[in-house]
N, C-alpha and C positions, 0 to 999 in steps of 0.2 A: 638492110637496117644496120646502122653503126651503133654499137653499144657504148662506145667511148664518147660520143657527142650527144648533146641534148638540144633539141630545137626549143628555144625559149620564147614563148609567145603568150604570156599570161594576160588576163584582163587587167587594166590599170585601176579598176574600181570594183568594189563588192556591191552587188545588187544594182549596179549601174550608176551609183551616185557616191558611195563611200570609197574614196581613193585609198588604196593599200598603203601608200606612203604616209598619209595622214593617220591611218589606223596604226601603223608601226610606231609613230610618235606617241600616240595615245597609250599604247601598250607600254612603251618605254617609261613614260612618266608615271603610269599607274603602278608598275612594278617597283620603280624607284621610290615611290611614296610608301609602299608596303615595307620595303627594306629599311627605310629611315624610320618608319613607325616602330618596327621591331627594335631598332637601336635606341630610339627615344624612350620606349617603354623600359628597356633593359637598364638605361642609365637615368631613369626617373626624371626626364625632361618633359615639361608640359606639352601636350600634343597640339595646343593652339599655336605654338611657335612653329610646329611642322607645317601647318596650313599656310602660314606666311612664307615659310621657306620655299614651299612648292611654287607659290605665285612668283616669288623673286627669281627662282631658277628657270621657270618656264619662259618668263619674259626675257631674261638675260640670254638664255640659250638661243631663242629665235632671233633676237636682235643682233647678238654677237655673230651668230652663224651667217646671217644675211649680210652684215657689214663686212665680215671676213671675205665672203665671196666677192662682194663688190670691189674691195680695195686690193685683195691679194690676187684675184683671178680674172676680173673682167672690168677693170677701171676704164679701159678704152671705150667700151660700150656705154657704161653708166655715166661717164663724164659728159656724154652727149644726150643721155636720157635720165637726168637726175630725178625726175618725177617717179621713175619706176623703182627707185632704191627701196622705199618703204611701202609702196603700194603694189598689190598683187594684180596690176593691170598693165596692159600696153595701150598707149594712146596714139602711137603712130606705127604704120600708116592708117590703121583703123583701131577703134577701141575694142578691146576684148579682155576677158579675164584669163590670167595666166597662172595664178597662184605663185608661191615662192619656190621656184624650181632650183634656184641657186642658193645653197647653204654650205658653208665651209666649217669643218670641225675645228680648225685652228682658231677661227674667229669665235666659235662657240666656247672654246676653252678660255679665251681672254674674257669674254662676257660673263661666264659662270664664276670665275675666280674673282672678278671685280665685284659682282653682286654678293658673293659669299663674304668678302672682306667687310662690306658695310653691314651685312646681316649679323655676322659674328660679333662685330663691335657694338652695334646699336641694340640688337634684340637678344641674341643668345648670351652676349657678354662672356665669351670664351675666346681663346686664341684662334686665329684664322686656321692654323694647322690642325687644331683639334677638329674643326668642322670639315676641313679638306680630307682628313683621314677617313671620315665616315661617308662623305658624299662621293668619294672615289668609287665605292661599291656600286652606287646607283648609276654613275656615269658609264662605268664599264659595262654594266648590264644594258643600259640604254643604247650604247653603241652597237650592240649585237642586233637590235631591232631596227635601228636607223639604216644600217647597211643592208638589211633584208628588204627594207623599203626601197632602197636604191636598186636592188636586184629586180624587184617587181616593176620598177619604172624603166628597166633596161638602160640605166644611166651609170656613169663612172665605170665604163667597161674596160676590159683588159686588152692587151695586144693580141693580135692573131697568134694562135698557137703554132701554126705552120704544120700541123698534123691533124689527125682525126679526133683528138681529145679537145673538149671544151664545150662552151655554150654557143649555139647559133642564135643570135639575137634578131628575131624577125622584125622587131620594131625598128631596127636600123636598116632593114631591107637588104640584109646580107645573107650569103649562103655558105659562109665559112665560119669555123669555130674560133671563139676568143676565150681567153682566160676569164673565168667568173670571179674577178677580183673582189666583187662585193661579198661573195661567199667566203673567200679566203680571209678577208678582213673581219667579217662577222665571227668566224670560227676563232680567229686570233683573239678577238675581244672576249669571247666566251672563256677562253683559257685564262686570260688576264683576270676576269671576274672570279673564276674558280680559285685562283691563287690568292687573291687579296681577301676574298670571303673567308677562306680557310685561315689566313693569317689573323684576321680580325677576331674570329670566334674561337679558334683552337690554339692560339699562341698568345704570348704577352706583347705582341708587336704594337698593339694600340697604346701601350704604356710609354712608348718612345714617340714623342710628339713629332709628327711629320714623316715617320718611317713608312707607314702604309702608303701615304700620298706619294712619297718618293719612288717606291717600288712601282706603284700604279703608273706614274708619269713615265718612268723609264721603259716599262714593258709596253704600255699603250702606244707610245710614239715610235718605239722600235718596231712594233707590228706594222704601223703605218709606213715607216721608212722602207721596210722589206717589201711590203705589198706594192709600193709605188714602182718597183722595178718591173712589175707585170702590167701596170696600168697604161692605158692609152693616154697620151698627153692631154692635159686639160688646158694648158697654156702653151701653145706651140712655140712661141718666140723664146720661151725661157727654158726649153728642153736642151738648149745648146750649152748650158752652164755645167756640164758634166753630170749634175744631178737635176731632178726636176723640182718644180716649185714646192710641192708637198714635202719633198725630202729636205730641202733647205730650211723650210719652216719647222720641220720636226727636230732637226739637230739641236737647236738651243733648248728645246723642251726636254729632250733626252738628257742633256747635260744638267738641266735644272733638277730633273728627277734624281740623277746620281748625286748631286750636291746635297739634296735633302736626306737621302739615304745615309751618306757619310756623316752629315751633321747630326742626325738622330742617333747614330751609333756612338758618336763621340760625346754626346751630352745626355745625361739622364734627366728625365722630366722632373 
């Protein structure tokens, strides 16, 4: 028995019907709701607005993540199967239910920010950065559980470690260990959440409009950038560009985060 490696072969569903990946999404949104409820109560914002915010973010997260996967990672396939972009079915060569297995966090980020812009303007009537500073806490927390869902699905796996350390993913029908990059990323997001949660509640950071969001964006996408070095390629043809697709998409988001940090420090609310 090798104590450095773990044979990973979990069931993909709880009680035979509740998929762990779906359960992790439910937990992410439920915890995010509670975090935002705490913030809304503290800042005396009507909770009925929070219910609307939840609906907007859930829809934008799923739609943005799906379209992100389609256009950033697998357009060659979906350009030939456009009916599968928004439907959780395969129609060829035979009809079957597949669920939405392809979801991209970069697309989710675009979808969430777009929905929050309209929500802040039309319903909350506050600056977008005010809302982004607060929603950052929920997204960092949610990312922890989404990556755990990927781990349960044995997807987005890492490179082979080349030694006895790592996870042996039996779902991939392999007998050698790989880096558990889902776990690396989940732990990274947990650290990001702890940092910005402390900043929000224990410092005056929230008084600097956009500062917490900037720190969040910088740290979150930096975690993603670093973990990508250990991940197995998701788009083989693009791994020849020195960095992989996930890293190229992360760079402008890291720079955006740094921009908001600098801007917030130079300008008082």
